[in-house]
C-alpha positions in Angstrom: -60.2 -78.0 3.9 -60.4 -75.8 0.9 -59.1 -72.4 2.0 -57.7 -73.5 5.3 -54.1 -74.3 6.2 -53.8 -78.0 6.8 -51.8 -79.2 9.8 -50.4 -82.7 10.1 -51.3 -84.2 13.5 -49.8 -87.6 12.7 -47.1 -88.9 10.4 -46.8 -92.6 10.1 -45.9 -95.5 7.9 -48.8 -97.5 9.3 -51.5 -96.8 6.7 -54.2 -98.7 8.6 -53.5 -96.5 11.7 -53.7 -93.3 9.6 -57.0 -94.5 8.0 -58.5 -95.4 11.4 -57.5 -92.0 12.9 -58.9 -90.2 9.9 -62.2 -92.0 10.2 -62.4 -91.3 13.9 -61.7 -87.6 13.4 -64.4 -87.4 10.6 -66.9 -89.2 12.8 -66.2 -86.6 15.5 -67.0 -83.8 13.1 -63.4 -82.9 12.4 -62.5 -82.7 8.6 -59.4 -84.9 8.0 -57.5 -86.2 5.1 -54.6 -88.6 4.5 -51.8 -87.0 2.4 -49.0 -89.0 0.9 -46.2 -87.9 -1.4 -46.0 -91.3 -3.2 -48.5 -93.8 -4.4 -48.3 -97.0 -6.4 -50.9 -98.1 -8.9 -51.6 -101.8 -8.7 -54.3 -101.9 -11.3 -57.2 -100.0 -12.6 -59.0 -99.5 -9.3 -56.2 -100.1 -6.7 -54.0 -97.4 -5.5 -51.7 -98.0 -2.5 -49.8 -95.3 -0.5 -46.2 -96.0 -0.1 -43.9 -94.8 2.7 -45.0 -92.1 5.1 -48.4 -90.6 5.2 -49.8 -87.6 7.1 -53.2 -87.2 8.7 -54.0 -83.6 8.2 -56.8 -81.3 9.6 -57.6 -77.7 9.2 -55.5 -75.5 11.5 -58.6 -74.3 13.4 -59.4 -77.9 14.3 -55.9 -78.8 15.4 -56.4 -78.5 19.1 -59.6 -80.7 19.0 -57.9 -83.2 16.7 -54.8 -83.5 18.9 -57.0 -83.9 22.0 -58.7 -86.8 20.3 -55.4 -88.3 19.3 -54.1 -88.0 22.9 -57.3 -89.7 24.1 -56.6 -92.6 21.7 -53.0 -92.9 22.8 -54.0 -93.0 26.5 -56.5 -95.7 25.7 -59.5 -93.7 26.7 -61.4 -94.8 23.6 -60.4 -98.5 23.9 -63.1 -101.1 23.2 -63.4 -103.8 25.7 -62.3 -107.3 24.6 -65.8 -108.6 25.0 -67.5 -105.6 23.4 -69.8 -105.4 26.4 -71.4 -108.7 25.6 -72.0 -111.3 28.3 -69.6 -114.3 28.2 -70.6 -117.3 26.1 
């Protein structure tokens, strides 16, 4: 997202949700990043975002990213409880 304008497609305080959406977008070929205005350092290698975070994408990918987010919210990408495996 070097020279492109970044657009926030999700603002949340659920950092796990943001990370999952970012990974889903990236796996779909849409560059995405998590942006936060505040972090806490809990040690040499541990940095934790605090408060709200934004999942951002380049403006030219906004429509595709929002479409993917809407599919997630509708449950279109839900994984079955049994992961497609036969019962034990």
